[in-house]
C-alpha positions as CSV (number, residue, x, y, z in Angstrom):
1,M,6.8,-68.3,9.9
2,K,10.5,-67.4,8.5
3,L,11.7,-69.3,6.2
4,E,14.3,-71.2,8.1
5,D,11.6,-72.7,10.6
6,A,10.3,-74.3,7.5
7,F,13.2,-75.2,5.8
8,R,14.2,-77.0,9.0
9,P,12.9,-80.7,8.3
10,V,15.7,-80.5,5.6
11,S,18.5,-78.2,7.2
12,A,21.2,-81.6,8.0
13,E,20.6,-82.0,4.3
14,L,21.1,-78.9,2.9
15,R,24.1,-78.6,5.0
16,A,25.2,-81.1,3.5
17,V,24.3,-79.7,0.1
18,E,26.6,-76.4,0.4
19,R,29.7,-78.6,1.6
20,E,28.7,-80.4,-1.4
21,L,29.6,-77.3,-4.1
22,V,32.7,-76.3,-1.8
23,S,33.8,-79.5,-2.9
24,L,32.5,-78.3,-6.1
25,S,34.6,-75.3,-6.9
26,Q,38.4,-77.8,-6.3
27,G,37.5,-79.5,-9.2
28,L,37.6,-76.0,-11.4
29,S,40.7,-75.9,-14.2
30,F,41.6,-72.7,-13.5
31,S,41.9,-70.2,-10.9
32,S,40.3,-67.1,-12.7
33,I,37.3,-69.1,-13.4
34,K,37.4,-70.7,-9.7
35,T,37.3,-66.8,-8.1
36,I,35.3,-65.9,-10.4
37,L,32.8,-68.4,-9.0
38,E,33.7,-68.5,-5.9
39,R,30.9,-67.0,-4.2
40,F,28.2,-69.0,-5.2
41,F,29.8,-72.1,-3.1
42,T,31.3,-70.3,-0.6
43,T,27.9,-67.8,0.2
44,P,24.8,-69.8,-0.3
45,G,21.5,-68.1,-1.3
46,K,18.4,-69.0,-0.1
47,Y,18.2,-72.6,-1.7
48,L,14.3,-73.0,-2.5
49,R,14.9,-75.0,-5.4
50,P,17.6,-77.9,-3.3
51,A,14.8,-78.0,-0.9
52,L,11.6,-78.5,-2.9
53,L,13.6,-81.0,-3.7
54,L,14.9,-82.4,-0.8
55,M,11.5,-81.9,0.6
56,S,9.7,-84.0,-2.0
57,A,12.1,-87.2,-1.5
58,K,10.9,-86.9,2.7
59,A,6.8,-86.9,1.3
60,I,7.9,-90.5,-0.4
61,Q,10.9,-91.4,2.2
62,E,11.1,-90.0,5.7
63,K,15.4,-90.6,5.9
64,P,16.9,-91.5,2.7
65,E,20.3,-93.6,3.4
66,G,23.5,-94.6,1.2
67,Q,22.9,-94.6,-2.7
68,T,20.0,-92.4,-2.9
69,L,20.8,-90.4,-0.3
70,R,24.1,-89.5,-2.1
71,K,22.0,-89.1,-4.9
72,L,19.6,-86.4,-3.7
73,L,22.4,-84.5,-2.8
74,L,24.4,-84.9,-6.1
75,A,20.8,-83.5,-8.0
76,A,20.1,-80.6,-5.0
77,A,23.8,-79.6,-5.7
78,G,22.8,-79.9,-9.3
79,V,19.7,-77.4,-9.5
80,E,21.2,-75.0,-7.5
81,L,23.7,-74.4,-10.0
82,I,21.6,-74.5,-12.5
83,H,19.6,-71.7,-10.5
84,N,22.7,-69.7,-10.1
85,A,23.6,-70.0,-14.0
86,S,20.6,-68.3,-14.5
87,L,21.0,-65.4,-12.7
88,V,24.6,-65.0,-13.6
89,H,23.3,-65.0,-17.1
90,D,19.7,-62.5,-16.5
91,D,21.6,-59.8,-14.6
92,V,23.9,-59.6,-18.2
93,I,20.3,-59.5,-20.0
94,D,18.8,-57.3,-17.1
95,E,22.1,-54.8,-16.9
96,D,22.1,-55.0,-13.0
97,L,24.7,-54.6,-10.9
98,E,24.5,-56.1,-7.8
99,R,22.3,-59.1,-6.1
100,R,22.7,-60.8,-3.0
101,G,24.6,-56.9,-1.8
102,Q,27.6,-58.1,-3.8
103,P,28.5,-56.7,-7.5
104,T,27.6,-58.9,-10.0
105,V,29.6,-61.1,-12.2
106,N,28.9,-58.3,-15.0
107,A,29.3,-55.5,-12.7
108,G,32.5,-56.8,-11.4
109,H,34.4,-58.5,-14.7
110,G,31.8,-58.0,-17.4
111,N,29.2,-59.4,-20.3
112,R,31.7,-61.5,-21.8
113,I,33.2,-63.2,-18.7
114,A,29.7,-62.9,-17.1
115,I,28.5,-65.2,-19.8
116,L,31.0,-67.7,-19.8
117,A,30.7,-67.8,-15.7
118,G,27.4,-68.6,-16.5
119,D,27.9,-71.2,-18.9
120,T,30.7,-73.0,-16.6
121,L,28.0,-73.4,-13.8
122,Y,25.7,-74.9,-16.2
123,S,28.2,-77.1,-17.4
124,K,29.1,-78.2,-13.9
125,A,25.7,-79.1,-13.3
126,F,24.8,-81.2,-15.8
127,S,28.5,-83.1,-15.1
128,I,27.0,-84.1,-11.4
129,M,23.8,-84.3,-12.7
130,I,25.2,-87.0,-15.1
131,D,25.7,-89.4,-12.0
132,A,22.9,-88.8,-10.4
133,L,20.2,-88.6,-12.7
134,P,18.5,-91.5,-14.9
135,K,18.3,-91.1,-18.6
136,E,14.7,-90.1,-18.1
137,L,15.1,-87.7,-15.3
138,L,18.3,-86.3,-17.2
139,R,15.7,-85.6,-20.7
140,D,13.6,-83.5,-18.0
141,I,17.0,-81.3,-16.8
142,V,17.6,-80.8,-20.7
143,E,14.1,-79.9,-21.5
144,L,13.5,-77.8,-19.0
145,N,16.7,-75.6,-19.4
146,I,15.3,-75.4,-23.6
147,H,11.8,-74.2,-21.7
148,M,13.6,-71.4,-19.0
149,C,15.7,-70.3,-22.3
150,S,12.3,-70.0,-24.6
151,A,10.2,-68.0,-22.0
152,E,12.8,-65.7,-21.2
153,V,13.2,-65.1,-24.8
154,E,9.8,-64.8,-24.9
155,Q,9.9,-62.4,-22.4
156,E,13.0,-60.0,-23.9
157,K,10.2,-59.9,-27.0
158,V,6.9,-58.7,-24.6
159,R,9.8,-55.7,-23.7
160,S,10.3,-54.7,-26.7
161,C,6.9,-55.0,-28.2
162,S,4.4,-51.2,-27.9
163,E,0.9,-54.1,-27.5
164,P,0.1,-55.0,-24.4
165,V,1.1,-58.7,-22.6
166,T,-2.3,-60.9,-22.7
167,K,-2.9,-62.7,-19.6
168,E,-1.6,-65.9,-21.1
169,T,1.3,-65.0,-22.2
170,F,2.2,-63.2,-19.2
171,L,1.8,-66.5,-16.6
172,S,3.3,-68.7,-19.9
173,I,7.0,-66.9,-18.9
174,N,6.1,-67.5,-15.6
175,E,5.6,-71.1,-15.8
176,G,8.4,-71.3,-17.9
177,K,11.1,-69.2,-16.7
178,T,10.0,-70.5,-12.9
179,A,7.4,-73.0,-11.8
180,S,8.7,-75.4,-14.3
181,F,12.1,-75.3,-12.4
182,M,10.3,-75.9,-9.1
183,S,7.9,-78.5,-10.5
184,V,11.2,-80.7,-11.7
185,C,12.8,-79.8,-8.6
186,C,9.5,-81.4,-6.8
187,K,9.6,-84.8,-9.8
188,L,13.5,-85.6,-9.7
189,G,13.2,-85.5,-5.4
190,S,10.2,-87.2,-5.7
191,S,11.3,-90.1,-8.1
192,L,14.6,-90.4,-7.2
193,A,13.2,-91.8,-3.6
194,G,11.1,-94.2,-4.7
195,G,7.6,-92.5,-5.5
196,S,5.0,-94.2,-7.4
197,A,3.9,-92.3,-11.1
198,A,0.3,-90.8,-9.0
199,E,2.7,-89.4,-6.3
200,V,5.6,-88.3,-8.1
201,A,2.7,-86.4,-10.1
202,K,1.1,-84.7,-7.5
203,L,4.5,-83.7,-6.0
204,A,5.3,-82.6,-10.1
205,A,1.8,-80.8,-9.7
206,F,1.9,-79.6,-6.0
207,G,5.8,-77.4,-7.1
208,L,4.0,-76.0,-11.0
209,D,1.5,-74.7,-8.7
210,F,3.9,-73.8,-6.0
211,G,6.1,-71.4,-8.3
212,M,3.6,-69.9,-9.9
213,A,1.9,-68.8,-6.7
214,F,5.5,-67.9,-5.3
215,Q,6.6,-65.6,-9.3
216,L,3.0,-63.9,-9.3
217,Y,4.0,-62.8,-5.0
218,D,7.9,-62.1,-6.6
219,D,6.1,-59.6,-9.0
220,L,3.9,-58.0,-6.7
221,S,6.6,-57.3,-4.6
222,D,8.7,-55.6,-7.4
223,G,6.4,-53.9,-8.9
224,D,5.9,-55.9,-11.7
225,S,3.0,-57.3,-12.9
226,D,2.5,-55.4,-16.0
227,C,-0.5,-57.1,-17.3
228,A,-3.8,-55.2,-17.0
229,D,-5.9,-58.2,-17.9
230,L,-4.9,-60.2,-14.9
231,D,-5.8,-59.9,-11.4
232,V,-1.9,-61.2,-10.1
233,L,-2.4,-60.7,-6.5
234,S,-5.7,-62.9,-6.9
235,E,-4.0,-65.3,-9.7
236,A,-1.3,-65.7,-7.2
237,R,-4.1,-66.8,-4.6
238,R,-5.5,-69.2,-6.6
239,F,-2.1,-71.0,-7.5
240,A,-1.0,-71.1,-3.4
241,S,-4.8,-73.5,-3.4
242,A,-4.0,-75.5,-5.7
243,A,-0.5,-75.7,-4.3
244,R,-2.0,-76.8,-1.2
245,A,-4.8,-79.4,-2.9
246,D,-2.1,-81.2,-4.5
247,L,-0.4,-82.6,-1.1
248,L,-4.4,-84.4,-0.4
249,G,-4.3,-87.3,-0.2
250,L,-0.3,-88.2,0.0
251,G,-0.6,-88.9,3.4
252,P,0.8,-87.2,6.2
253,S,4.6,-87.1,6.2
254,V,7.9,-85.1,7.5
255,G,8.4,-84.0,3.7
256,V,4.2,-83.1,3.2
257,K,4.5,-81.2,6.5
258,A,7.9,-79.5,5.6
259,L,5.8,-78.1,1.6
260,T,2.9,-76.9,3.3
261,A,4.9,-75.1,5.9
262,L,6.7,-73.5,2.9
263,L,3.7,-72.5,1.0
264,D,2.3,-71.1,4.5
265,H,5.3,-68.7,4.7
266,L,5.0,-67.4,1.3
267,V,1.2,-67.4,1.9
268,E,2.4,-65.1,4.9
269,K,4.4,-62.9,3.5
270,A,3.6,-62.0,0.5
271,G,-0.4,-61.1,3.1
272,N,2.4,-58.5,5.5
């Protein structure tokens, strides 16, 4: 299964998110920052996090319309901006010079401008989230950013330490860097679509388990699984199974089918 096949149930909404991001670039005040960040608004990435948000919404409400759809699109654009902001900062930390086949911001403009560019993306994300989310969900976004930054700090400490990383620390960093973000995406989509507390909890749990499996499979493919006391492949499979179980009890829907297909794609890709 190809990723675009899994994304098909939300393809129209993702195109709308892309248009939203392009229009947002027009609101930047200075031509210099607009030029630097242009590719983030006009050259889409995989849109995995917006897709998780929109699929989770469709697990609750098959065809969101009106203000509900508008808020979902804004929230989806916001999470994509947060993701791209984190990548800009990661490239500075890791001294990476290329991403998506293009020079990184730090490669083209230096670390100082790259950090400011990442901050601009974060700020733009929060500015549109204010229009999309109620106060309690905005709080989740703030806490998410604190959690992600704290996990990155912990990872840097681990890298500079001569002691081997423990299983608990390794998994905790992955949860903070990746899985918590995907969990919040699922929570945002299902909450904005009017899901019950139980439904939102199931979809947030799916996002967390899916995110853990995703990051562990990614660690394996990158050769970045430097934890001696952890069978990373076995752990990834365990989280993938847990993610599948999280969807049980939600009932048949376009969104659940799409999330299942996305999980199938992840597992199939890792098996190749």
